[in-house]
ChimeraX commands (.cxc) that place a marker at each C-alpha (Angstrom):
marker #1 position 0.00,0.01,-0.03 radius 0.5
marker #1 position 2.50,2.62,1.17 radius 0.5
marker #1 position 6.13,2.06,0.35 radius 0.5
marker #1 position 8.13,3.43,3.28 radius 0.5
marker #1 position 11.85,2.70,3.38 radius 0.5
marker #1 position 13.76,2.20,6.60 radius 0.5
marker #1 position 15.67,5.45,6.08 radius 0.5
marker #1 position 12.38,7.34,5.83 radius 0.5
marker #1 position 11.24,5.78,9.10 radius 0.5
marker #1 position 14.47,6.96,10.81 radius 0.5
marker #1 position 13.85,10.51,9.53 radius 0.5
marker #1 position 10.27,10.43,10.84 radius 0.5
marker #1 position 11.46,9.12,14.22 radius 0.5
marker #1 position 14.08,11.81,14.57 radius 0.5
marker #1 position 11.58,14.56,13.69 radius 0.5
marker #1 position 9.09,13.06,16.16 radius 0.5
marker #1 position 11.78,13.00,18.86 radius 0.5
marker #1 position 12.60,16.59,18.28 radius 0.5
marker #1 position 8.95,17.82,18.10 radius 0.5
marker #1 position 7.37,15.64,20.80 radius 0.5
marker #1 position 10.32,15.27,23.07 radius 0.5
marker #1 position 11.84,12.17,24.70 radius 0.5
marker #1 position 9.43,12.07,27.63 radius 0.5
marker #1 position 6.22,11.80,25.62 radius 0.5
marker #1 position 7.59,9.86,22.64 radius 0.5
marker #1 position 7.06,6.34,24.04 radius 0.5
marker #1 position 3.46,7.12,24.97 radius 0.5
marker #1 position 2.79,8.64,21.54 radius 0.5
marker #1 position 4.45,5.66,19.83 radius 0.5
marker #1 position 2.25,3.22,21.77 radius 0.5
marker #1 position -0.86,5.22,20.88 radius 0.5
marker #1 position 0.08,5.37,17.20 radius 0.5
marker #1 position 0.81,1.62,17.26 radius 0.5
marker #1 position -2.57,0.86,18.87 radius 0.5
marker #1 position -4.41,3.05,16.37 radius 0.5
marker #1 position -2.53,1.43,13.53 radius 0.5
marker #1 position -3.41,-2.05,14.82 radius 0.5
marker #1 position -7.08,-1.11,15.09 radius 0.5
marker #1 position -7.08,0.32,11.64 radius 0.5
marker #1 position -5.45,-2.87,10.22 radius 0.5
marker #1 position -8.00,-5.09,11.97 radius 0.5
marker #1 position -10.83,-2.90,10.65 radius 0.5
marker #1 position -9.53,-3.06,7.13 radius 0.5
marker #1 position -9.07,-6.83,7.30 radius 0.5
marker #1 position -12.64,-7.23,8.66 radius 0.5
marker #1 position -14.04,-5.11,5.82 radius 0.5
marker #1 position -12.04,-7.13,3.27 radius 0.5
marker #1 position -13.39,-10.36,4.73 radius 0.5
marker #1 position -16.94,-9.04,4.65 radius 0.5
marker #1 position -16.63,-7.99,1.04 radius 0.5
marker #1 position -15.11,-11.34,0.04 radius 0.5
marker #1 position -17.90,-13.20,1.86 radius 0.5
marker #1 position -20.53,-11.15,0.02 radius 0.5
marker #1 position -18.86,-11.86,-3.30 radius 0.5
marker #1 position -18.84,-15.58,-2.53 radius 0.5
marker #1 position -22.52,-15.45,-1.57 radius 0.5
marker #1 position -23.31,-13.70,-4.84 radius 0.5
marker #1 position -21.43,-16.36,-6.79 radius 0.5
marker #1 position -23.31,-19.09,-4.85 radius 0.5
marker #1 position -26.64,-17.51,-5.71 radius 0.5
marker #1 position -25.68,-17.34,-9.38 radius 0.5
marker #1 position -24.66,-20.98,-9.28 radius 0.5
marker #1 position -27.94,-21.91,-7.56 radius 0.5
marker #1 position -29.91,-20.11,-10.26 radius 0.5
marker #1 position -27.97,-21.91,-13.02 radius 0.5
marker #1 position -28.63,-25.28,-11.39 radius 0.5
marker #1 position -32.34,-24.58,-10.97 radius 0.5
marker #1 position -32.54,-23.44,-14.60 radius 0.5
marker #1 position -30.74,-26.59,-15.80 radius 0.5
marker #1 position -33.04,-28.73,-13.66 radius 0.5
marker #1 position -36.13,-27.09,-15.15 radius 0.5
marker #1 position -34.75,-27.58,-18.63 radius 0.5
marker #1 position -34.05,-31.25,-18.01 radius 0.5
marker #1 position -37.51,-31.68,-16.52 radius 0.5
marker #1 position -39.22,-30.08,-19.52 radius 0.5
marker #1 position -37.22,-32.33,-21.87 radius 0.5
marker #1 position -37.95,-35.54,-19.94 radius 0.5
marker #1 position -41.67,-34.96,-19.18 radius 0.5
marker #1 position -42.92,-35.73,-22.73 radius 0.5
marker #1 position -40.66,-38.80,-22.99 radius 0.5
marker #1 position -41.83,-40.14,-19.62 radius 0.5
marker #1 position -45.50,-39.62,-20.47 radius 0.5
marker #1 position -45.00,-41.40,-23.82 radius 0.5
marker #1 position -43.27,-44.29,-22.06 radius 0.5
marker #1 position -46.05,-44.49,-19.47 radius 0.5
marker #1 position -48.70,-44.60,-22.18 radius 0.5
marker #1 position -46.81,-47.28,-24.11 radius 0.5
marker #1 position -46.44,-49.38,-20.94 radius 0.5
marker #1 position -50.16,-48.99,-20.22 radius 0.5
marker #1 position -51.09,-50.09,-23.74 radius 0.5
marker #1 position -48.84,-53.17,-23.58 radius 0.5
marker #1 position -50.16,-54.24,-20.20 radius 0.5
marker #1 position -51.84,-57.65,-20.59 radius 0.5
marker #1 position -55.51,-57.80,-19.73 radius 0.5
marker #1 position -56.49,-60.18,-16.90 radius 0.5
marker #1 position -58.36,-63.29,-18.09 radius 0.5
marker #1 position -62.12,-63.15,-17.88 radius 0.5
marker #1 position -63.68,-65.22,-15.12 radius 0.5
marker #1 position -66.25,-67.77,-16.14 radius 0.5
marker link #1:1,2 radius 0.2
marker link #1:2,3 radius 0.2
marker link #1:3,4 radius 0.2
marker link #1:4,5 radius 0.2
marker link #1:5,6 radius 0.2
marker link #1:6,7 radius 0.2
marker link #1:7,8 radius 0.2
marker link #1:8,9 radius 0.2
marker link #1:9,10 radius 0.2
marker link #1:10,11 radius 0.2
marker link #1:11,12 radius 0.2
marker link #1:12,13 radius 0.2
marker link #1:13,14 radius 0.2
marker link #1:14,15 radius 0.2
marker link #1:15,16 radius 0.2
marker link #1:16,17 radius 0.2
marker link #1:17,18 radius 0.2
marker link #1:18,19 radius 0.2
marker link #1:19,20 radius 0.2
marker link #1:20,21 radius 0.2
marker link #1:21,22 radius 0.2
marker link #1:22,23 radius 0.2
marker link #1:23,24 radius 0.2
marker link #1:24,25 radius 0.2
marker link #1:25,26 radius 0.2
marker link #1:26,27 radius 0.2
marker link #1:27,28 radius 0.2
marker link #1:28,29 radius 0.2
marker link #1:29,30 radius 0.2
marker link #1:30,31 radius 0.2
marker link #1:31,32 radius 0.2
marker link #1:32,33 radius 0.2
marker link #1:33,34 radius 0.2
marker link #1:34,35 radius 0.2
marker link #1:35,36 radius 0.2
marker link #1:36,37 radius 0.2
marker link #1:37,38 radius 0.2
marker link #1:38,39 radius 0.2
marker link #1:39,40 radius 0.2
marker link #1:40,41 radius 0.2
marker link #1:41,42 radius 0.2
marker link #1:42,43 radius 0.2
marker link #1:43,44 radius 0.2
marker link #1:44,45 radius 0.2
marker link #1:45,46 radius 0.2
marker link #1:46,47 radius 0.2
marker link #1:47,48 radius 0.2
marker link #1:48,49 radius 0.2
marker link #1:49,50 radius 0.2
marker link #1:50,51 radius 0.2
marker link #1:51,52 radius 0.2
marker link #1:52,53 radius 0.2
marker link #1:53,54 radius 0.2
marker link #1:54,55 radius 0.2
marker link #1:55,56 radius 0.2
marker link #1:56,57 radius 0.2
marker link #1:57,58 radius 0.2
marker link #1:58,59 radius 0.2
marker link #1:59,60 radius 0.2
marker link #1:60,61 radius 0.2
marker link #1:61,62 radius 0.2
marker link #1:62,63 radius 0.2
marker link #1:63,64 radius 0.2
marker link #1:64,65 radius 0.2
marker link #1:65,66 radius 0.2
marker link #1:66,67 radius 0.2
marker link #1:67,68 radius 0.2
marker link #1:68,69 radius 0.2
marker link #1:69,70 radius 0.2
marker link #1:70,71 radius 0.2
marker link #1:71,72 radius 0.2
marker link #1:72,73 radius 0.2
marker link #1:73,74 radius 0.2
marker link #1:74,75 radius 0.2
marker link #1:75,76 radius 0.2
marker link #1:76,77 radius 0.2
marker link #1:77,78 radius 0.2
marker link #1:78,79 radius 0.2
marker link #1:79,80 radius 0.2
marker link #1:80,81 radius 0.2
marker link #1:81,82 radius 0.2
marker link #1:82,83 radius 0.2
marker link #1:83,84 radius 0.2
marker link #1:84,85 radius 0.2
marker link #1:85,86 radius 0.2
marker link #1:86,87 radius 0.2
marker link #1:87,88 radius 0.2
marker link #1:88,89 radius 0.2
marker link #1:89,90 radius 0.2
marker link #1:90,91 radius 0.2
marker link #1:91,92 radius 0.2
marker link #1:92,93 radius 0.2
marker link #1:93,94 radius 0.2
marker link #1:94,95 radius 0.2
marker link #1:95,96 radius 0.2
marker link #1:96,97 radius 0.2
marker link #1:97,98 radius 0.2
marker link #1:98,99 radius 0.2
view
């Protein structure tokens, strides 16, 4: 994201030491570290939520495709099954007549 070299960090630390002073610098560094950690956790949570939503959207699309394919197969098989049932019914032997 940000490309910060070690030498740039040293310059920032020296400037912070001069401006803030050596007494307050450790407390400021801890605060900045805590805020940075919270920010990183927040960003990772948002990324995970977005990824989860994208996966759910993909699953819904897949479900719709499967349902569409199932309907298509059903419409193709219904006439064939009804023809087969009629043919089986016509070929069924009649029971002998009782005397």
